[in-house]
C-alpha positions in Angstrom: -39.7 65.8 94.4 -36.9 68.0 95.7 -33.3 66.8 96.0 -33.7 66.7 99.8 -36.9 64.7 99.5 -35.2 62.2 97.2 -32.3 61.8 99.6 -34.8 61.1 102.5 -36.6 58.6 100.4 -33.3 57.0 99.4 -32.1 56.6 103.0 -35.5 55.2 104.1 -35.6 52.6 101.4 -31.9 51.6 101.8 -32.4 51.4 105.6 -35.3 49.0 105.2 -33.4 47.0 102.6 -30.4 46.8 105.0 -32.6 45.5 107.9 -34.2 43.0 105.5 -30.7 41.8 104.5 -29.7 41.3 108.1 -33.0 39.4 108.8 -32.4 37.1 105.7 -28.8 36.4 106.8 -30.0 35.4 110.3 -32.7 33.1 108.9 -30.1 31.6 106.6 -27.8 30.9 109.5 -30.7 29.4 111.5 -31.7 27.2 108.6 -28.2 25.9 108.3 -27.9 25.4 112.0 -31.0 23.2 112.0 -29.5 21.0 109.3 -26.1 20.8 111.0 -27.2 19.1 114.2 -23.9 19.1 116.0 -22.2 22.1 114.5 -18.7 20.7 113.8 -15.9 23.3 114.2 -15.6 24.0 110.4 -19.3 24.9 110.3 -19.0 27.1 113.4 -16.1 28.9 111.6 -18.5 29.9 108.8 -20.7 31.9 111.2 -17.6 33.8 112.3 -16.0 34.2 108.9 -19.0 35.5 107.1 -19.7 38.7 109.2 -15.9 39.4 109.4 -15.7 39.2 105.6 -18.7 41.4 105.2 -17.3 44.1 107.4 -13.6 44.0 106.4 -13.7 43.1 102.7 -17.0 44.6 101.6 -17.8 41.8 99.1 -20.9 43.5 97.8 -18.9 46.6 96.8 -16.2 44.4 95.3 -18.6 42.4 93.1 -20.4 45.7 92.2 -17.2 47.4 90.9 -16.1 44.2 89.1 -19.4 44.3 87.3 -18.7 47.8 86.1 -15.3 46.6 84.8 -16.6 43.4 83.1 -19.7 44.9 81.4 -17.6 48.1 80.6 -15.0 45.9 78.9 -17.7 44.2 76.8 -19.1 47.6 75.9 -15.7 48.8 74.6 -14.6 50.7 77.7 -11.1 50.4 79.2 -10.7 50.1 83.0 -8.4 52.7 84.5 -8.8 52.4 88.2 -10.7 50.3 90.8 -11.1 51.1 94.4 -12.9 49.7 97.4 -12.6 51.6 100.7 -9.1 52.9 100.9 -7.6 50.3 98.6 -6.9 51.5 95.1 -5.8 49.5 92.1 -4.8 51.6 89.1 -3.5 50.8 85.6 0.2 51.7 85.5 0.4 52.5 89.3 -0.5 49.1 90.9 -2.0 49.0 94.4 -1.9 52.0 96.7 -3.9 53.3 99.6 -5.9 56.5 99.4 -9.1 57.6 101.2 -12.2 58.1 99.1 -15.6 59.4 100.1 -17.2 56.6 98.1 -17.4 53.0 99.3 -16.2 51.9 95.9 -15.4 53.5 92.5 -14.4 52.3 89.1 -13.1 54.6 86.4 -13.3 53.7 82.7 -12.5 55.5 79.5 -13.9 54.8 76.0 -11.7 53.1 73.4 -13.7 55.1 70.8 -16.3 57.8 71.0 -18.8 55.9 68.8 -22.2 55.3 70.5 -20.5 56.4 73.8 -23.8 57.3 75.6 -25.3 53.8 75.1 -22.0 52.1 76.0 -21.7 54.1 79.1 -25.3 53.3 80.0 -24.3 49.6 79.8 -21.2 50.1 81.9 -23.2 52.0 84.5 -25.7 49.1 84.9 -23.0 46.5 85.0 -22.4 46.8 88.8 -26.1 46.6 89.6 -26.6 43.6 87.3 -23.6 41.7 88.8 -24.9 42.2 92.4 -28.4 40.9 91.5 -27.1 38.0 89.5 -24.6 36.8 92.1 -27.0 37.4 95.0 -30.0 35.6 93.4 -27.8 32.7 92.1 -26.4 31.9 95.5 -29.8 32.1 97.1 -31.3 29.6 94.6 -28.3 27.3 95.1 -28.7 27.4 98.8 -32.2 25.9 98.6 -31.3 23.4 95.8 -28.0 21.9 97.0 -26.8 20.3 100.2 -25.7 22.9 102.8 -21.9 22.6 102.7 -19.8 25.2 104.7 -18.7 27.0 101.5 -22.3 27.3 100.2 -23.6 28.6 103.6 -20.7 31.1 103.8 -21.7 32.6 100.4 -25.4 32.3 101.2 -24.9 34.4 104.4 -23.4 37.1 102.2 -25.9 36.9 99.4 -28.6 39.2 100.9 -26.0 42.0 101.1 -25.3 41.6 97.4 -29.0 42.2 96.8 -28.8 45.2 99.2 -25.9 46.7 97.3 -27.8 46.4 94.0 -30.9 48.1 95.5 -28.8 50.9 97.0 -27.1 51.5 93.6 -30.2 51.4 91.4 -32.1 54.0 93.3 -31.5 57.5 91.7 -30.1 59.9 94.3 -27.4 62.6 94.6 -25.4 61.8 97.7 -22.4 63.4 99.4 -20.1 60.9 97.7 -21.7 61.6 94.3 -24.5 60.3 92.2 -25.7 56.7 92.4 -25.6 54.5 89.3 -29.4 54.8 89.0 -29.1 58.6 88.9 -26.3 58.5 86.3 -28.2 56.0 84.2 -31.3 58.2 84.3 -29.4 61.2 83.1 -27.7 59.3 80.3 -31.0 57.8 79.2 -32.7 61.2 79.1 -29.6 62.7 77.4 -29.6 65.7 79.8 -27.2 68.6 79.5 -25.3 67.2 82.5 -24.8 63.9 80.8 -23.6 65.8 77.7 -20.8 67.5 79.6 -20.0 64.2 81.4 -19.7 62.3 78.1 -17.5 65.1 76.6 -15.1 64.8 79.5 -15.1 61.0 79.2 -14.4 61.2 75.4 -11.6 63.7 76.0 -10.0 61.3 78.6 -10.2 58.5 76.1 -8.5 60.5 73.4 -5.8 61.6 75.8 -5.0 57.9 76.6 -3.7 57.5 73.1 -2.8 61.0 72.0 -2.1 64.6 73.2 -4.1 67.7 74.0 -3.5 68.9 70.5 -5.5 66.0 69.2 -8.7 67.1 70.9 -11.2 69.0 68.8 -11.8 72.4 70.4 -15.5 72.0 70.0 -15.4 68.9 72.3 -14.5 71.1 75.2 -16.0 74.5 74.3 -19.3 73.6 72.7 -20.8 71.8 75.7 -24.3 72.2 77.0 -25.0 74.7 79.7 -25.1 73.1 83.2 -24.9 74.1 86.8 -21.4 75.4 87.1 -20.8 73.8 90.5 -21.5 70.3 89.1 -18.6 67.8 89.2 -18.8 67.3 85.4 -18.4 71.0 84.7 -15.5 71.3 87.2 -13.7 68.5 85.3 -14.4 70.3 82.0 -12.9 73.5 83.4 -9.7 71.6 84.3 -9.5 70.1 80.8 -10.1 73.5 79.2 -7.2 75.0 81.3 -4.9 72.1 80.4 -5.9 72.3 76.7 -5.4 76.1 76.4 -2.1 76.1 78.2 -0.8 73.1 76.3 -1.5 75.1 73.1 0.2 78.2 74.5 -2.9 80.3 75.2 -2.0 81.5 78.7 -4.6 84.3 78.7 -7.4 81.7 78.0 -5.9 79.4 80.6 -6.0 82.2 83.2 -9.7 82.8 82.5 -10.4 79.1 83.4 -8.6 79.6 86.7 -10.7 82.7 87.4 -13.9 80.7 86.8 -12.7 78.0 89.2 -12.0 80.5 91.9 -15.5 82.0 91.4 -17.2 78.7 91.6 -15.4 77.8 94.8 -17.7 80.2 96.6 -20.7 78.1 95.9 -19.3 74.7 96.8 -19.3 72.8 100.1 -16.3 73.7 102.2 -14.3 70.5 101.5 -14.9 70.7 97.7 -14.2 74.5 97.8 -10.9 73.9 99.5 -9.8 71.4 96.9 -10.8 73.6 94.0 -8.9 76.6 95.5 -5.8 74.4 95.8 -6.2 73.4 92.1 -6.6 77.1 91.1 -3.5 78.1 93.1 -1.5 75.3 91.5 -2.6 76.5 88.1 -1.6 80.0 88.9 1.8 78.8 90.0 2.2 77.1 86.6 1.4 80.4 84.8 3.5 82.8 86.9 5.8 80.7 89.1 4.6 82.3 92.4 2.8 80.5 95.3 1.3 83.0 97.7 -1.4 80.8 99.0 -2.3 79.1 102.3 -4.1 75.8 101.6 -7.3 75.4 103.7 -7.2 72.6 106.2 -10.3 71.0 104.7 -8.1 70.1 101.6 -5.6 68.0 103.6 -4.9 64.5 102.4 -6.1 65.3 98.9 -3.9 65.3 95.7 -4.6 69.0 95.3 -3.2 69.8 98.8 -0.2 67.6 98.2 0.7 69.5 95.1 0.6 72.8 96.9 2.7 71.5 99.7 5.3 70.1 97.3 5.5 73.4 95.4 6.0 75.4 98.7 8.7 73.1 99.8 10.3 73.2 96.4 10.6 69.5 96.3 10.2 67.8 92.9 10.0 64.2 94.1 6.9 64.7 96.3 5.3 66.5 93.4 6.0 63.6 91.1 4.5 61.2 93.5 1.4 63.4 93.8 1.0 63.5 90.1 1.4 59.7 89.9 -1.5 59.3 92.4 -3.8 61.6 90.4 -6.8 59.4 89.5 -7.8 61.4 86.5 -5.9 60.3 83.4 -6.1 63.6 81.6 -4.9 65.6 84.7 -2.1 63.1 85.3 -0.9 63.1 81.8 -1.0 66.9 81.5 0.9 67.4 84.8 3.5 64.9 83.7 4.1 67.3 80.8 4.1 70.3 83.2 6.8 68.6 85.3 9.1 68.5 82.3 8.1 71.8 80.6 7.4 74.2 83.5 7.9 73.0 87.1 11.1 71.1 86.6 12.9 74.4 85.8 11.8 76.0 89.0 12.3 73.3 91.7 
């Protein structure tokens, strides 16, 4: 089946699951209303609070991302950031607000590279498992225990926990990225794409404790051949640039910039704009000039903010931009750049 066909099937199944979740919630509310003959005010508040919680706090997404963190921790992964909607919680940076194309996202890095593929497979399934366990448990308790306001409140949300798990387990490549099911499938089959992804992940884990000089060159340069417009390969190019420049190979670093600029021609406009901003910033690091007009599609991204800060010759906005960078390797590398390169020019 083609990628477009898979997306159509994905949206058809998730739409059906979403409608089924709404129907289950309505039946749950009706069942509770029959048992609560006079509907005291605290019971009525449950029927108001549940949909408000669902829309505003996205409990299904929260439980899903917590599942990634919990199972990831058990599998020897270290949580770096956690986001739901526009709320981001990051290690070392606290809570901040930043738009993201994904409903939720959790970033983890390995404490060691041993058995990394299997451990990442476990972390990938953690969110799905948590949704199904929480949703199923609450549904069972709803039929076994007296219907208190608290139990009914969670029972109204339970079908949407199951929906979140179904939506995540289906393999699909969406605008916001791959679903957990798609990532797990690639890791299980040990595809070239998963090889590049795991190499980037392993490098990030090493950088959390060491420096770029600690990375084996083979880790970044002996990767499998993949589509060059894939997210994993773009991250690998960033790491190669950072690695080469850190070691003083400015010619090799310039080649990575050229490859990024070439790839931007094959990406969607928003992704292309961000890659072009990254490339322009890298060229500024190499030669100290900034003759570049950032595309409007890149606005409100960390890449755009770096370009704006450089053009205005303001070091503090640039520091804040680096602090908000969600990739540990990029952030650590740019902190070094602020001291070694950029701080002398701004």
